[in-house]
DSSP file (Angstrom, degrees, kcal/mol; ACC not computed):
  #  RESIDUE AA STRUCTURE BP1 BP2  ACC     N-H-->O    O-->H-N    N-H-->O    O-->H-N    TCO  KAPPA ALPHA  PHI   PSI    X-CA   Y-CA   Z-CA
    1    1 A X    >         0   0    0      0, 0.0     3,-0.7     0, 0.0     4,-0.2   0.000 360.0 360.0 360.0 -53.6  218.3  247.8   32.1
    2    2 A X  T >   +     0   0    0      1,-0.2     3,-0.7     2,-0.2     4,-0.5   0.418 360.0  85.5 -91.4   4.2  219.3  247.2   35.7
    3    3 A X  T >> S+     0   0    0      1,-0.2     3,-1.5     2,-0.2     4,-1.2   0.860  76.2  71.5 -64.0 -36.3  223.1  247.0   34.8
    4    4 A X  H <> S+     0   0    0     -3,-0.7     4,-2.4     1,-0.3    -1,-0.2   0.822  86.2  66.2 -52.3 -32.6  223.2  250.7   35.1
    5    5 A X  H <> S+     0   0    0     -3,-0.7     4,-2.7     1,-0.2    -1,-0.3   0.879  98.8  51.2 -58.0 -38.2  222.9  250.3   38.9
    6    6 A X  H <> S+     0   0    0     -3,-1.5     4,-1.8    -4,-0.5    -1,-0.2   0.871 109.9  48.4 -69.2 -38.0  226.2  248.7   39.0
    7    7 A X  H  X S+     0   0    0     -4,-1.2     4,-2.0     2,-0.2    -2,-0.2   0.914 114.0  46.8 -61.9 -47.5  227.9  251.6   37.1
    8    8 A X  H  X S+     0   0    0     -4,-2.4     4,-2.9     2,-0.2     5,-0.3   0.948 109.1  53.7 -66.0 -48.2  226.2  254.1   39.3
    9    9 A X  H  X S+     0   0    0     -4,-2.7     4,-1.8     1,-0.3    -1,-0.2   0.891 109.8  49.4 -55.2 -40.6  227.2  252.2   42.5
   10   10 A X  H  X S+     0   0    0     -4,-1.8     4,-1.6     2,-0.2    -1,-0.3   0.888 109.5  51.6 -67.8 -37.4  230.8  252.2   41.3
   11   11 A X  H  X S+     0   0    0     -4,-2.0     4,-1.4     1,-0.2    -2,-0.2   0.929 112.0  46.1 -60.1 -46.7  230.7  256.0   40.6
   12   12 A X  H  < S+     0   0    0     -4,-2.9     6,-0.2     1,-0.2    -1,-0.2   0.788 108.5  56.0 -70.9 -26.7  229.4  256.7   44.0
   13   13 A X  H  < S+     0   0    0     -4,-1.8     3,-0.5    -5,-0.3    -1,-0.2   0.847 110.4  44.8 -70.1 -33.2  231.9  254.5   45.6
   14   14 A X  H  < S+     0   0    0     -4,-1.6    -2,-0.2     1,-0.3     2,-0.2   0.727 125.8  33.5 -83.8 -16.7  234.7  256.4   43.9
   15   15 A X    ><  +     0   0    0     -4,-1.4     3,-1.9    -5,-0.1     4,-0.3  -0.620  69.2 168.8-131.5  76.6  233.0  259.7   44.9
   16   16 A X  T 3   +     0   0    0     -3,-0.5     3,-0.5     1,-0.3    -1,-0.1   0.687  69.9  69.2 -65.1 -17.3  231.3  259.1   48.2
   17   17 A X  T 3  S+     0   0    0      1,-0.2    -1,-0.3    -3,-0.1     3,-0.1   0.673  82.1  79.9 -75.3 -11.1  230.6  262.7   48.9
   18   18 A X  S <  S-     0   0    0     -3,-1.9     2,-0.3    -6,-0.2    -1,-0.2   0.934 108.6 -27.1 -59.3 -50.2  228.1  262.6   46.0
   19   19 A X        -     0   0    0     -3,-0.5    -1,-0.2    -4,-0.3     3,-0.1  -0.987  33.8-140.1-164.0 151.9  225.2  261.0   48.0
   20   20 A X  S    S+     0   0    0     -2,-0.3   104,-2.4     1,-0.2     2,-0.4   0.717 101.5  21.3 -83.8 -25.9  224.4  258.8   50.9
   21   21 A X  E    S-A  123   0A   0    102,-0.2     2,-0.4    -3,-0.1    -1,-0.2  -0.979  72.0-158.6-137.6 150.0  221.6  257.2   48.7
   22   22 A X  E     -A  122   0A   0    100,-2.5   100,-3.6    -2,-0.4     2,-0.5  -0.985   6.0-150.6-128.2 140.4  221.1  257.1   45.0
   23   23 A X  E     -A  121   0A   0     -2,-0.4     2,-0.6    98,-0.2    98,-0.2  -0.955   9.0-158.6-110.0 131.9  218.0  256.5   42.9
   24   24 A X  E     -A  120   0A   0     96,-2.9    96,-2.1    -2,-0.5     2,-0.7  -0.939  12.0-141.8-113.8 120.4  218.4  254.9   39.6
   25   25 A X  E     -A  119   0A   0     -2,-0.6    94,-0.3    94,-0.2     3,-0.1  -0.733  18.4-177.4 -84.1 118.5  215.5  255.6   37.3
   26   26 A X  E     -     0   0A   0     92,-2.8     2,-0.3    -2,-0.7    93,-0.2   0.862  62.0 -19.8 -87.4 -40.2  214.8  252.4   35.3
   27   27 A X  E     -A  118   0A   0     91,-1.4    91,-3.2     2,-0.0     2,-0.4  -0.978  46.3-142.4-166.4 157.9  212.0  253.7   33.0
   28   28 A X  E     +A  117   0A   0     -2,-0.3     2,-0.3    89,-0.3    89,-0.2  -0.999  34.3 163.2-126.9 123.8  209.4  256.3   32.6
   29   29 A X  E     -A  116   0A   0     87,-2.9    87,-3.0    -2,-0.4     2,-0.2  -0.919  39.9-109.2-142.8 160.6  206.1  255.2   31.1
   30   30 A X  E     -A  115   0A   0     -2,-0.3    50,-0.5    85,-0.2     2,-0.5  -0.637  49.1-102.1 -87.4 158.5  202.4  256.3   30.7
   31   31 A X  E >   -D   79   0B   0     83,-2.4     3,-0.6    -2,-0.2     2,-0.4  -0.679  34.3-144.4 -84.5 126.1  200.0  254.3   32.7
   32   32 A X  E 3  S+D   78   0B   0     46,-2.6    46,-2.8    -2,-0.5    79,-0.0  -0.712  75.3  18.3 -92.9 138.8  198.1  251.7   30.8
   33   33 A X  T >  S+     0   0    0     -2,-0.4     3,-2.4    44,-0.2     4,-0.3   0.520  72.6 140.2  87.1   3.5  194.5  250.9   31.5
   34   34 A X  G X > +     0   0    0     -3,-0.6     3,-1.3     1,-0.3     5,-0.7   0.808  67.4  59.1 -44.9 -37.2  193.7  254.0   33.5
   35   35 A X  G 3 5S+     0   0    0      1,-0.2    -1,-0.3     4,-0.1    42,-0.1   0.584  99.9  56.8 -73.6 -11.3  190.3  254.3   32.0
   36   36 A X  G < 5S+     0   0    0     -3,-2.4    -1,-0.2    40,-0.2     2,-0.2   0.370 105.3  57.3-103.4   5.9  189.2  250.8   33.3
   37   37 A X  T X 5S-     0   0    0     -3,-1.3     3,-0.6    -4,-0.3     4,-0.1  -0.580 104.7 -84.9-122.3-173.3  190.0  251.6   37.1
   38   38 A X  T 3>5S+     0   0    0     37,-0.6     4,-2.0     1,-0.2     3,-0.5   0.094  83.1 122.1 -85.3  27.5  188.8  254.2   39.6
   39   39 A X  H 3><S+     0   0    0     -5,-0.7     4,-1.7     1,-0.2    -1,-0.2   0.863  70.8  57.3 -55.9 -38.3  191.4  256.7   38.4
   40   40 A X  H <4 S+     0   0    0     -3,-0.6     4,-0.4    -6,-0.3    -1,-0.2   0.905 110.6  42.7 -59.3 -42.0  188.7  259.2   37.5
   41   41 A X  H  4 S+     0   0    0     -3,-0.5     3,-0.2     1,-0.2    -1,-0.2   0.824 121.0  40.9 -80.1 -30.3  187.4  259.1   41.1
   42   42 A X  H >X S+     0   0    0     -4,-2.0     3,-1.4     1,-0.2     4,-1.1   0.589  89.2  94.6 -89.9  -9.3  191.0  259.2   42.7
   43   43 A X  G >< S+     0   0    0     -4,-1.7     3,-1.2     1,-0.3    -1,-0.2   0.884  77.7  56.5 -47.2 -52.7  192.3  261.8   40.3
   44   44 A X  G 34 S+     0   0    0     -4,-0.4    -1,-0.3     1,-0.3    -2,-0.1   0.766 112.2  42.6 -60.9 -26.7  191.5  264.8   42.6
   45   45 A X  G <4 S+     0   0    0     -3,-1.4    -1,-0.3    -4,-0.1    -2,-0.2   0.632  91.0 101.7 -98.5 -12.3  193.7  263.4   45.4
   46   46 A X    <<  -     0   0    0     -3,-1.2     2,-0.3    -4,-1.1    58,-0.0  -0.435  51.7-171.1 -71.9 145.8  196.7  262.1   43.3
   47   47 A X    >   -     0   0    0     -2,-0.1     3,-2.0    56,-0.0    54,-0.3  -0.985  31.8 -97.6-138.2 147.1  199.8  264.3   43.4
   48   48 A X  T 3  S+     0   0    0     -2,-0.3    54,-0.2     1,-0.2     3,-0.1  -0.463 114.5  31.0 -59.0 129.8  203.0  264.3   41.4
   49   49 A X  T 3  S+     0   0    0     52,-2.3    -1,-0.2     1,-0.3    53,-0.1   0.195  85.1 142.1 104.4 -13.7  205.6  262.6   43.5
   50   50 A X    <   -     0   0    0     -3,-2.0    51,-2.2     1,-0.1    -1,-0.3  -0.348  57.4-109.6 -60.6 134.9  203.0  260.2   45.2
   51   51 A X  E     -B  100   0A   0     49,-0.2    21,-0.4    -3,-0.1     2,-0.3  -0.371  32.4-159.4 -61.6 141.4  204.4  256.7   45.8
   52   52 A X  E     -B   99   0A   0     47,-2.8    47,-0.8    19,-0.1     2,-0.4  -0.844  11.6-133.3-118.9 157.9  202.9  253.8   43.6
   53   53 A X  E     -E   70   0B   0     17,-2.5    17,-2.8    -2,-0.3     2,-0.5  -0.965  11.1-146.0-115.3 133.1  203.1  250.2   44.4
   54   54 A X  E     -E   69   0B   0     -2,-0.4     2,-0.5    43,-0.3    15,-0.2  -0.854  15.6-169.7 -97.2 131.2  204.1  247.7   41.7
   55   55 A X  E     -E   68   0B   0     13,-2.5    13,-2.9    -2,-0.5     2,-0.3  -0.970  16.2-137.2-127.3 120.8  202.4  244.3   42.0
   56   56 A X  E     -E   67   0B   0     -2,-0.5     2,-0.3    11,-0.2    11,-0.2  -0.562  17.2-173.8 -78.4 134.1  203.5  241.4   39.9
   57   57 A X  E >   +E   66   0B   0      9,-2.7     3,-1.5    -2,-0.3     9,-0.6  -0.673  15.5 162.9-131.4  77.9  200.7  239.4   38.3
   58   58 A X  T 3  S+     0   0    0     -2,-0.3    -1,-0.1     1,-0.3     9,-0.1   0.706  76.6  56.6 -68.9 -19.4  202.3  236.4   36.7
   59   59 A X  T 3  S+     0   0    0     -3,-0.1    -1,-0.3     7,-0.1     2,-0.2   0.301  74.5 136.3 -91.6   7.6  199.0  234.5   36.5
   60   60 A X    <   -     0   0    0     -3,-1.5     3,-0.3     3,-0.3     6,-0.1  -0.400  53.1-144.1 -61.4 126.3  197.3  237.4   34.5
   61   61 A X  S    S+     0   0    0      1,-0.2    -1,-0.2    -2,-0.2     3,-0.2   0.691  95.9  46.7 -69.0 -19.2  195.3  235.8   31.7
   62   62 A X  S    S+     0   0    0      1,-0.3     2,-0.3     2,-0.0    -1,-0.2   0.745 127.6   8.1 -95.5 -27.2  196.2  238.7   29.3
   63   63 A X    >   -     0   0    0     -3,-0.3     3,-1.6    -6,-0.2    -1,-0.3  -0.865  53.3-154.4-159.9 118.7  199.9  239.0   29.9
   64   64 A X  T 3  S+     0   0    0     -2,-0.3    -4,-0.1     1,-0.3    -1,-0.1   0.617 101.4  54.5 -67.0 -15.7  202.3  236.7   31.9
   65   65 A X  T 3  S+     0   0    0     -6,-0.1    -1,-0.3    -5,-0.1    23,-0.2   0.097  81.0 146.0-107.7  23.9  204.6  239.7   32.4
   66   66 A X  E <   -E   57   0B   0     -3,-1.6    -9,-2.7    -9,-0.6     2,-0.5  -0.335  27.9-171.7 -62.4 137.4  201.9  241.9   33.9
   67   67 A X  E     -E   56   0B   0     12,-0.4    12,-2.3   -11,-0.2   -11,-0.2  -0.921  14.4-146.6-132.3 108.3  202.8  244.4   36.6
   68   68 A X  E     -EF  55  78B   0    -13,-2.9   -13,-2.5    -2,-0.5     2,-0.5  -0.415   5.7-143.0 -70.6 144.8  199.9  246.2   38.2
   69   69 A X  E     -EF  54  77B   0      8,-2.6     7,-3.1   -15,-0.2     8,-1.3  -0.965  20.8-175.1-113.5 116.8  200.3  249.8   39.3
   70   70 A X  E     -EF  53  75B   0    -17,-2.8   -17,-2.5    -2,-0.5     2,-0.5  -0.833  15.3-158.0-114.0 150.8  198.5  250.7   42.6
   71   71 A X  E >  S- F   0  74B   0      3,-2.5     3,-2.0    -2,-0.4   -19,-0.1  -0.978  81.5 -20.5-125.6 118.7  198.1  254.1   44.3
   72   72 A X  T 3  S-     0   0    0     -2,-0.5    -1,-0.1   -21,-0.4     3,-0.1   0.864 130.7 -47.9  51.0  43.9  197.4  254.0   48.1
   73   73 A X  T 3  S+     0   0    0      1,-0.2     2,-0.6   -20,-0.0    -1,-0.3   0.384 116.9 115.2  84.0  -4.4  196.1  250.4   47.8
   74   74 A X  E <   - F   0  71B   0     -3,-2.0    -3,-2.5   -32,-0.0    -1,-0.2  -0.892  69.9-121.6-100.0 114.7  193.8  251.2   44.7
   75   75 A X  E     + F   0  70B   0     -2,-0.6   -37,-0.6    -5,-0.2    -5,-0.2  -0.271  33.5 172.5 -52.6 134.4  194.6  249.6   41.4
   76   76 A X  E     -     0   0B   0     -7,-3.1     2,-0.3     1,-0.3   -39,-0.3   0.674  53.1 -77.0-114.0 -31.3  195.2  252.4   38.8
   77   77 A X  E     - F   0  69B   0     -8,-1.3    -8,-2.6   -41,-0.1    -1,-0.3  -0.948  54.4 -65.6 163.6-145.8  196.4  250.4   35.8
   78   78 A X  E     -DF  32  68B   0    -46,-2.8   -46,-2.6    -2,-0.3     2,-0.3  -0.941  39.4 -97.7-142.7 157.9  199.4  248.6   34.5
   79   79 A X  E     -D   31   0B   0    -12,-2.3   -12,-0.4    -2,-0.3     5,-0.1  -0.636  67.7 -93.6 -68.1 134.0  203.0  249.0   33.3
   80   80 A X    >>  -     0   0    0    -50,-0.5     3,-2.2    -2,-0.3     4,-0.6  -0.296  28.1-121.6 -57.5 140.7  202.5  249.1   29.5
   81   81 A X  G >4 S+     0   0    0      1,-0.3     3,-0.6     2,-0.2     4,-0.5   0.804 113.0  56.4 -52.8 -37.6  202.9  245.7   27.9
   82   82 A X  G 34 S+     0   0    0      1,-0.2    -1,-0.3     2,-0.1    -2,-0.1   0.600 116.8  35.6 -69.6  -9.1  205.7  247.0   25.6
   83   83 A X  G <> S+     0   0    0     -3,-2.2     4,-0.5     2,-0.1    -1,-0.2   0.350 100.7  79.3-122.0  -2.8  207.7  248.2   28.7
   84   84 A X  H <X  +     0   0    0     -4,-0.6     4,-3.0    -3,-0.6     5,-0.3   0.661  65.7  80.6 -96.4 -15.0  206.9  245.4   31.3
   85   85 A X  H  > S+     0   0    0     -4,-0.5     4,-2.1     2,-0.2    -1,-0.2   0.936  98.2  40.0 -61.5 -49.1  209.1  242.4   30.4
   86   86 A X  H  > S+     0   0    0      2,-0.2     4,-2.3     1,-0.2    -1,-0.2   0.905 116.7  51.1 -64.4 -41.3  212.4  243.6   32.1
   87   87 A X  H  X S+     0   0    0     -4,-0.5     4,-2.4     2,-0.2     5,-0.2   0.940 112.0  46.6 -63.5 -48.8  210.5  245.0   35.1
   88   88 A X  H  X S+     0   0    0     -4,-3.0     4,-2.4     1,-0.2    -1,-0.2   0.901 111.5  50.6 -57.3 -40.1  208.7  241.8   35.5
   89   89 A X  H  X S+     0   0    0     -4,-2.1     4,-0.9    -5,-0.3    -1,-0.2   0.900 112.7  46.9 -70.1 -38.8  211.8  239.6   35.2
   90   90 A X  H  <>S+     0   0    0     -4,-2.3     5,-2.6     2,-0.2    -1,-0.2   0.851 111.1  50.8 -74.1 -32.6  213.7  241.8   37.8
   91   91 A X  H ><5S+     0   0    0     -4,-2.4     3,-1.8     1,-0.2    -2,-0.2   0.916 107.5  54.7 -65.5 -43.3  210.7  241.7   40.3
   92   92 A X  H 3<5S+     0   0    0     -4,-2.4    -1,-0.2     1,-0.3    -2,-0.2   0.790 105.5  53.7 -59.3 -28.0  210.7  237.9   39.8
   93   93 A X  T 3<5S-     0   0    0     -4,-0.9    -1,-0.3    -5,-0.1    -2,-0.2   0.458 126.5-102.1 -84.5  -4.1  214.3  237.9   40.8
   94   94 A X  T < 5 +     0   0    0     -3,-1.8     2,-0.3     1,-0.3    -3,-0.2   0.551  66.1 155.8  94.9   9.2  213.5  239.8   43.9
   95   95 A X      < -     0   0    0     -5,-2.6     2,-1.6    -8,-0.1    -1,-0.3  -0.537  44.7-129.3 -72.1 130.8  214.6  243.3   42.9
   96   96 A X        -     0   0    0     -2,-0.3    25,-0.5    25,-0.1     2,-0.3  -0.641  34.8-178.6 -84.9  83.2  212.8  246.0   45.0
   97   97 A X        -     0   0    0     -2,-1.6   -43,-0.3    23,-0.1     2,-0.3  -0.644   3.5-168.8 -83.0 139.1  211.5  248.1   42.3
   98   98 A X  E     - C   0 119A   0     21,-3.2    21,-2.9    -2,-0.3     2,-0.3  -0.839   3.4-157.6-129.2 166.2  209.6  251.2   43.3
   99   99 A X  E     +BC  52 118A   0    -47,-0.8   -47,-2.8    -2,-0.3     2,-0.3  -0.972   9.0 180.0-144.6 151.8  207.4  253.7   41.4
  100  100 A X  E     -BC  51 117A   0     17,-1.9    17,-2.5    -2,-0.3     2,-0.3  -0.992  36.1 -96.9-152.3 158.8  206.2  257.2   41.7
  101  101 A X  E     + C   0 116A   0    -51,-2.2   -52,-2.3    -2,-0.3    15,-0.3  -0.590  35.2 171.3 -79.2 136.4  204.0  259.6   39.8
  102  102 A X  E     +     0   0A   0     13,-2.8     2,-0.3     1,-0.4    14,-0.2   0.535  64.7  20.7-119.3 -16.1  206.0  262.1   37.7
  103  103 A X  E     - C   0 115A   0     12,-1.6    12,-2.9   -56,-0.1     2,-0.4  -0.939  50.9-171.3-158.6 130.3  203.2  263.8   35.6
  104  104 A X  E     + C   0 114A   0     -2,-0.3     2,-0.4    10,-0.2    10,-0.2  -0.996  17.2 177.7-122.3 130.3  199.5  264.2   35.9
  105  105 A X        -     0   0    0      8,-2.6     2,-1.1    -2,-0.4     7,-0.0  -0.996  32.0-131.2-139.2 126.3  197.8  265.8   32.8
  106  106 A X        +     0   0    0     -2,-0.4     2,-0.3     2,-0.0     3,-0.1  -0.697  53.8 149.4 -74.9 103.8  194.1  266.5   32.2
  107  107 A X        -     0   0    0     -2,-1.1     6,-0.1     1,-0.1    -2,-0.1  -0.972  57.3-131.4-139.8 154.9  193.8  264.9   28.8
  108  108 A X  S    S+     0   0    0     -2,-0.3     2,-0.8     4,-0.1    -1,-0.1   0.845  95.3  76.5 -71.4 -35.1  191.0  263.1   26.9
  109  109 A X  S >  S-     0   0    0      1,-0.2     3,-2.4    -3,-0.1     4,-0.4  -0.686  74.4-153.1 -77.9 110.8  193.4  260.3   26.0
  110  110 A X  G >> S+     0   0    0     -2,-0.8     3,-0.7     1,-0.3     4,-0.6   0.733  92.8  66.9 -60.9 -20.6  193.7  258.2   29.2
  111  111 A X  G 34 S+     0   0    0      1,-0.2    -1,-0.3     2,-0.1   -80,-0.1   0.648 102.3  49.2 -62.4 -19.3  197.2  257.1   28.0
  112  112 A X  G <4 S+     0   0    0     -3,-2.4    -1,-0.2   -82,-0.1    -2,-0.2   0.476  92.8  78.0-103.1  -7.4  198.3  260.7   28.5
  113  113 A X  T <4 S+     0   0    0     -3,-0.7    -8,-2.6    -4,-0.4     2,-0.5   0.910  95.8  32.1 -76.6 -43.0  196.9  261.3   32.1
  114  114 A X  E  <  - C   0 104A   0     -4,-0.6   -83,-2.4   -83,-0.2     2,-0.4  -0.967  59.9-177.4-125.9 125.6  199.3  259.6   34.3
  115  115 A X  E     +AC  30 103A   0    -12,-2.9   -13,-2.8    -2,-0.5   -12,-1.6  -0.963  14.8 177.9-115.2 135.6  203.1  259.3   33.7
  116  116 A X  E     -AC  29 101A   0    -87,-3.0   -87,-2.9    -2,-0.4     2,-0.4  -0.934  19.0-140.3-135.4 159.8  205.1  257.4   36.2
  117  117 A X  E     -AC  28 100A   0    -17,-2.5   -17,-1.9    -2,-0.3     2,-0.4  -0.921   7.6-145.0-121.4 152.2  208.7  256.3   36.7
  118  118 A X  E     +AC  27  99A   0    -91,-3.2   -92,-2.8    -2,-0.4   -91,-1.4  -0.915  30.5 167.9-109.0 137.8  210.2  253.0   38.0
  119  119 A X  E     -AC  25  98A   0    -21,-2.9   -21,-3.2    -2,-0.4     2,-0.4  -0.963  30.0-140.2-147.4 161.7  213.3  253.2   40.0
  120  120 A X  E     -A   24   0A   0    -96,-2.1   -96,-2.9    -2,-0.3     2,-0.4  -0.947  21.6-134.6-118.2 143.8  215.6  251.3   42.4
  121  121 A X  E     -A   23   0A   0    -25,-0.5     2,-0.5    -2,-0.4   -98,-0.2  -0.839  14.7-160.6 -99.2 134.6  217.3  252.8   45.5
  122  122 A X  E     -A   22   0A   0   -100,-3.6  -100,-2.5    -2,-0.4     2,-0.5  -0.978   8.7-146.7-112.4 126.0  220.9  252.2   46.1
  123  123 A X  E     -A   21   0A   0     -2,-0.5     2,-0.5  -102,-0.2  -102,-0.2  -0.814  15.6-160.8 -90.1 130.3  222.2  252.6   49.6
  124  124 A X        -     0   0    0   -104,-2.4     2,-0.3    -2,-0.5    -2,-0.0  -0.948  12.7-133.4-116.4 124.6  225.8  253.9   49.5
  125  125 A X        -     0   0    0     -2,-0.5     2,-0.4     2,-0.0  -104,-0.0  -0.577  17.7-139.8 -75.9 129.6  228.0  253.6   52.5
  126  126 A X              0   0    0     -2,-0.3  -113,-0.1     1,-0.1  -109,-0.0  -0.750 360.0 360.0 -86.7 140.5  229.9  256.7   53.4
  127  127 A X              0   0    0     -2,-0.4    -1,-0.1     0, 0.0    -2,-0.0   0.537 360.0 360.0 -70.7 360.0  233.6  256.2   54.5
């Protein structure tokens, strides 16, 4: 999953005019557990593009790979269990994974309301 970062870094090194920074999208997922948090109350203020904070919870009694997703200090839910193993492993290794909202949808199914992406930033030195 994060091996792609090395490929992109090499590409940008070979073509430095492409960008001074690169963002590598690691995954895009629906938000799990939205219905169990204050998402309904926060919904009106959330916007596509808003930064999200990923919080590793290795002591979580339900899932040792749990990664909580917060918006402005408020818990919104979790990276889905089926998608969290690699993200948890990389966070445990110190990788600075970031996240942001990419889609907000008024839907009855809480799994369809918030879609987010996880990414890493690469700083590329210009010659």
